[in-house]
N, C-alpha and C positions, 0 to 999 in steps of 0.2 A: 504494500500500500504506500501511497505517497507520504504518509505519516511515519513510515518506517516499521509499522506493525506487520507481523506475519500472521496470516489467518488461514483457516481451513474453510473453504467454500462449501456450503451445504445446499444452496439453491440459487437460482438466478431467475428473475422475473421482471416483467414490464409493468410499470405503475406510473400513472393510470394506464389502463389498457388502451392500446392504439397510440400512445404518446411518443413511442420510440425512446423513452427514458428507462434504462435498465438498471436494476439493483441486484446486489448479491447479498444473500443471507449467509452469515459466517460466524465462526467462533475464533477468538483471538488467543494466541499464545501469550501467557503472562510473564514468561521469563525467557530471555535470549542471552546465551553465553557464547563467548569466543570458543571455537573448537581448539585452537591453540594460538599462542602469541609469538612464537619463534618458529621459523625464520621470518614470518610475517603475521600480522594481526588479521585473522580470518574475517572479522566483521567488516573490514575495508572492502572485501569482495562479496559481501552478503552471505557468508557462510556462518552458521550458528548451530549450537545445540539449543533446541526449542523445547520448552516444557510448560507445564501448568496451563493446559488448554482450558479456557473459560467454559463454564457451564451455560453462561448467558449467550444468547444470539444477538448479533449486531447486524445492521443493514448499512451498506455503503453503495454509493453510485459506482457503476463500473468505470467511470472516469477517474476514480481514485486508484485503480489498479496500475501497478508499475510493470509487473510481469508475473510469470508462473514460477513456482518453486518445486523442487524435487525433495521429498521427505523420505528418509530411511530410518527405521528404528535403530537406536544405539544400544549396544551391549545386550543383544538377545542371548538367551540361554541356549546352549548347544543342543538341548533336547527339543527346542521349538520346531514344530513341523509346519507352521504357517505364520505369515506375517500378521501382527496385531492390527485391529481396526483403529485408525487414528482417532476416531470419534469416541471410542469406548475404552481405550488404553490410557486411563487418567494418570497413572504413575510413570508412564513411559516417557523417556527423553528421546527426541528425534534429531537426527542430523538433517539440516535443511540447507539447500544451496540453490541459487537461481538457475533456471534453465536459460542459458545465455541467449539463445536465439529468440526468446520470447520477450526480452526486455525492451521497453519503450523508452525513447530518448526524450 
């Protein structure tokens, strides 16, 4: 998001109908941490460990979107047989990084 927030989109809708104004419904990560700081600070490149996904839903205009992110669970147990659902894994920390071809200037 233009605000620097990283969100998980749960829906996109037009409101009011026929207006061509589109909104996303999403949940926001409450905590963003650098993945590492040496040899470079990852946040300068939009890479974070994201956690504490909000239970509350927010709505934003699609005009606030900067780009898409890739999210991968961090530190999965070796016995894990499938990836956790990002909306249900409340204690999970996620490695997030921009999908570079999707960034808007």
